[in-house]
N, C-alpha and C positions, 0 to 999 in steps of 0.2 A: 547838853540838854536834849531831851527827846523831841522829835517833831510831833506837834499836836495833831497834825493831819493824819498821821499813821494811826493814832489811837481812835480818832473819829471814824475813819473808814473801816478799821477793824471792827469797831462797835456796830457800825451799820451792817456789815457783812454777817456778823454773829447774830444780830437781831433778826435779819431776814432768814438766815438758815435755821436759826432756832425756832422761829415762828412756823416755818414750814415743817420742821420735825415735830413740833407740838401738834400740828394739825394731823399729821400721819401717825402720831404717837399712840392714840387710843387703840390702834390695831396691834400694838405690841403687847405681848403677854406678861413680860417681866416688869414688876413695879419699879425696880431700880432704874431701868431704861426710861420709863415714863417720867420719873423724877428728874433725871438728867436732861430729858428733852425740854422740861420747863425751866431748868436752870440756865440753859444756854442763852435764851433771850434776855434774861435778867442781867447776865454778865455783859451782854452787848449794850444794853441800855446804860449800865454803869460806866462802860468805857466811853460812850458818847458824852455822858454828863461829866466824866473825868476831864474832858477838855475845857469845861467851863468852871467847875468848882470841885475840889477834892472832897469836901465834907458832903456836898450834895450827892456825889457818886457813892460814897460809903453808905449814907442813909438810904438811898434808893436800893442798893444791892441788899442790904440787910432787910428792909421792909418787903421787897418783892420775894426774897428767898423764904422768909418766914410765912408770908401769906400763901404763897403757892404751895409750900410744903404742907401746911395745915389743911388746905382745901383738898390736896391730892390724897393725903393720909385719911381724911374723913371719908372721901369718896371710896377708897379701897376698902375701908372697914365696913362701910354701909353695903357695898356690893357683896362682901363676904358674909354679912349677916343675912342677906336675902337669899344667899346660895347661888348667886350668879357665877358663872365660870369666867375667871380672869384670864 
């Protein structure tokens, strides 16, 4: 059986690193890198919740991935419509 502390601490590290990369992410020109920068914290949160409940972790990962992807894609299309340079 896996140690639950490993998953918890890995999730905390991914959440912190992912949050910092999301803060610095808007300076990145590539939309793929921006999407990855927002997915890293959601994976970290899912790992933290995985130590408590497997279904809760799965639902959190799916919900955060979908919501963040929709917001990011809407923002990119809106910026392209107004002619802003990405």
